[in-house]
N, C-alpha and C positions, 0 to 999 in steps of 0.2 A: 876756161875751166881748167884747173890744175889738179892732178891726182898725185898726192905726196905719199909715197910708200911708208908704211909704219913698221916694216920689217927691220930687224937688226942688220948691221953692216955685214957684208960678205967678207969672210976671212978677217973679221974684226976691224976693217978699215974702209971698205968700198960700199957706199950706199947705193941703193937702187936709184936710177935717174927718174925724176918726176915725168909724168906723161901730161900732154896738153891736148885738149879737145876744144874746137871752136863751135860754139852753140849758135844755131840758127835763130832767127827772130821769133819763131814759134816755140823755142825752148828745147828743141831736139838737137842731137848731135849724132853723127854717123860713126865715128871712130876716134880713137885717141892715138897719139904718136909719142913715143919715148926716145927712140933712136932713129928709126926709118919711118917714112910716111905710112900711117895706118898700121903700125906694128902692134898696137894695143898697150895695155898696162901690164906691169909685172904681177906675178902671182902673189896673193896675200892681201892684207888689209891696207886701205888707203884712206887718208883724210882728203876731202875734196874742198878746194878753194874756188870760189866763183866771184867774179866782179862784173858788173854790168852798169853802164851809165847811159844817159840820154845825150843828145847833142850839146847840151849846156853843162855837162859834167855832173849832173845830179844822179845819185845812185838810184838804180831801179830795184835793187835788192838790198837788204840790210848789210851794213859793213861787217858784221860778225862772220859772214860767209867768206870773206876775203882774208881772214887771219887764221893761221894754223892753230893758234891757241884757243880760238873761240868758235871755229866752225863746228856746227853740230852734225855735219855730214860725214859719214864714214861708211865705206862699202868694203865687201870682200870680193875680189876679182872672180872667185869661183862661183859667185851667186849671180852671174850675168845671165840675161839682161837685168837691169835694175831701173827703178824709177826713183827720182829724187823729188822731194817736195820742199819748196822754199817759201817762207812766208813773205808777204809783201811788206815793204817798209811803211812805217806809220808816216803820217803827214809831217810830223815833227822831224823824223829821221831824214826824210827827203829834203826838207827845207834847210836843215843844218849841216848836211854832209855833202861834200864834193869829193870826187875821186882825186887822190893826190898822185898816185903812180900806178902803173900796171903791176899785176901779179907776176909777170914774166920778166 
């Protein structure tokens, strides 16, 4: 899972570094890391990108969640803790979609 800051650049040129969290099989995660292990996410709003696949490379969640332009997931770091709800892919989406590359 990747947290992409939606804040404007600092001093007009430096963007916040995205944070990464590794999700357990049950869908939970303990913390996110942006610079140092478990340092969390930057203050502000973030779009969330998620990608998950099975051993054969078939998506476990719809591909829209893995694209910054189409992900419906957005959080504000000030509203922590938060819960994300992700729809399951349809049978057609699972059949026709394979993971091409990692988000990271």
